[in-house]
C-alpha angles and dihedrals in degrees: 000000000000114000116213109212099176113091090202091056091046092052092047094048092046093051092045091051090050091050093048093048091046092051091046091052095039095052098064092037091051090046092053093044096048092041090056091044094048095045091049090052090046092052092049091048093046090049091053092048091048093051090050091052092047092050092047093047093049091049100048096030096209115215092219106041092174091061090046092055092043090053090050089053091054090052094050122059097175100059138038120223118208122187124204126195127228091269091055095254115138119241090214135022115288116240113248129216127230092281093050096254119136115257090221118055127209093242090057091050091050090050091056094043088059088064102264130124114240121212116177095207090062087072096051135278110308121228091246103033095170090064103021100052109103145143131217128201132186116242127199118204125159090349092303126118120228133178118228116196126190127191132164125256117232119172121204089245091057092047092050090048091053092048091047091050092051093048091048091052091050091049091051089050090049094050095044091045091051092052091049090049091053090053094043092047092053089050090052096045098044094079089052090052090052090050090050093053091046091050091052090051090048091051090054090057099261104133095173093093129129128179113214109208121160095191119111097202130091091294090054091051090049090052091050091050090049092051090049090050091049090051092050091048090049090052091048090049090052090049090049092051091048090048092050090047093050093045090049089051092048091049093044093054098063091038090055091050092048092048093047097048091042090058090047091055090060091069115099095210093070114107124224096259092053091044091053091050091051091050090050091053091049090050092048093049090048090053089048090052090049092051090049091052090047091050091052090053091050091049091052090047092051092050091052090047091231096115119080108243119208112174115216136174113265129188113223098194096089092044092050091047091055091048091050092047092048098048095033093073093075097042133072113293094225094058096046093043088061091050092047092052089050092052093046 
């Protein structure tokens, strides 16, 4: 089974399948609908023409009714008029269907000769409505009752032309719809392509990404969420860099002190008191470096939620005093003396 990996191709094929299925279903439904509509209109029009001919015949009372009907046939190319005598015999030849059967049956003629109006659609839609739809009206001339039947004329050429026209229209709809689907699918997939490229840049560590999508639908909301995520990641990356910089500085300070006092201890002119003070500073800075390392381990443990966390109250005055005392040695005495008095 072929796997389609491209979303654009999937969308296009899905839409095309929907269009093809829709056209396939719409064609027979439209044929049935328009066939019923056309045949109903034909029957109404034939009934109106027949009533006009009956009224005209009863008014003028033509001596030769056959010639009158034949002349009406010559004047009308859309319908065929067939006249039946009182005994049910046709005045002219009855039109036959494809199978050679007469389009007008004897039972229908007898029904009209009894004074009733016959409408074929009242008995259901015939299998071949374009040829089988018809109306029959009773006609009184010289005290005699005649039956006048009317049915449309559809040649095979006309029927093929209609079918060809319908199929052509559906093909045009299919082609135009397919082109529009190609354009619309590209419009729908473009935001996803932008998001894919931005995600690849984000995965490579480039957090200065922004997806510009003007849509207000679900894709637009996804793009906004992605931009928000990229901004948060950029802020976290900046915080990480600042943290690494600060930690490096905090580690570098005691290492610098240890390195400096270690070099000073190599000198032979240092007395024992000064040597002891240097060793004390080295020991204190080593302990400070150890505490810093331990705090980093605790911080990592807290972030991973593996370390039990028990919040307690802690006074910062002693911690601040130690910081001030430690960093106050290198600064002006007047400034730090004011800070010291404030902490005390």
